[in-house]
FIKEVEX-732565 format. One record per residue (C-alpha): residue in one letter; x negated, y negated, z negated. Coordinates in steps of 0.25 Angstrom, whole numbers, plus 5000, padded with zeros to 4 digits. Each point is the difference from the previous one (the first is absolute). Example, Ala and Ser with C-alpha at 12.3 -4.5 7.8 and 13.67 -1.06 7.14 Angstrom:
A495150184969/S499449865002/
END
This chain:
M496250555023/Q500750044988/K501450044998/I500649954987/S501550014994/S500849874999/K500350034985/E498450015000/L499849875006/L501049924991/N499350034988/L498749985006/Y500549865003/K500649994987/G498850034993/G499449875006/K499450065013/R500149925012/D498850045010/F500550145006/G499050025013/T500750075009/L501150114996/D501050105007/L501449954997/S500750055011/G501450024997/S500149964987/D501249944992/L499649864995/F501449944997/E499949874994/A498650014997/N499349884993/L498550025007/E499549855001/E498649965003/I499750175003/D499050035010/L500250125009/P499249965013/G499950115010/S501150084992/N501150095007/L501449954997/N500750065010/L501450044999/I500049944986/Y501449944993/M499749904992/P501249905002/Y500249884991/S498650014995/N498949894997/L498650015007/S499649835002/Y498749974999/A499750165002/N498750035010/L500550105012/H499049985011/Q500250115010/V500950084993/Q500850105007/L501649974995/Q500650065011/D501650045001/A500049944987/Q501349944990/L499749864996/G501249925000/D500149884991/T498650014995/Q499149914995/L498849975009/Y499649864997/Q498649965003/V499750155003/D498850045009/L500650105010/S498949965010/M499850115011/A501050094993/N500950105009/L501449984996/Q500750065011/G501550044998/S500049954987/S501349914993/L499549874994/S501349935002/R500449894991/C498450024993/N499349884995/L498849985009/R499749864996/H498649975003/A499650165004/N498950015007/L500450105011/R499049955011/G499750125012/A501350104991/N500650095008/L501449954998/V500750105013/S501250034997/C500349944987/N501249944994/L499749874993/Q501549965001/G500149884992/A498549994995/D499449894994/L498749985007/Y499849844996/N498649985003/A499550135004/N498850045009/L500650105011/S498849965010/E499850115009/A501050094993/D500850095009/L501549984998/R500450075012/Y501550034999/A500149964985/D501249934996/L499849874994/S501449955000/N500449904990/A498650004995/N499249874994/L498949985008/E499749854997/N498449975000/A499750135004/K498950035009/L500350105011/T498749975009/N499950125011/A501050074992/Q500850105010/L501449975001/A500450085012/G501450074998/C500149934985/N501349954996/L500049854992/F501449965002/R500349914990/S498650004994/K499749864993/M498949885005/A499450125009/N498749945007/L499750095011/S499149905008/D498750094998/A500750154999/Q500250085011/C501550025005/D500550055012/H501550035007/T500250104990/T499849914989/I501349944993/G499949874995/P500549934987/D501249955010/G500350135005/Y499349995014/
END
């Protein structure tokens, strides 16, 4: 896995390159970066700092994105299937139509995130904070929600999700 700097990545992207394959960008600062339609499947993005960025339509299948700062990021129609986002902050992110199937979202901050029509099937959302999140039409089939905070989340259909007594529902119970 090749390690490159955020400056090098931005220069290559600005030059028209979109398919980067597997890279190590761990710990990079990409604040407000526009990386729409970038392909970084399987890359190491742990501890990355990129609030207010645009990763819409990106291919981030199986990326390592642990303890990352992604607050207010545009992740519209992004592929984060099988990604590991454990402990990351995704507060107020636009995740409309995102593919998060099988993703590890344990202890993630998804407060106020827009997950309209997102696929969260088989995702691990244990101890995640989804308070005030928009879950309208989100697929939660077999999603693990033990210890998850869904207080004041909107339009959550939990009928196919795996909840237990530690799950805090939209109504606070």
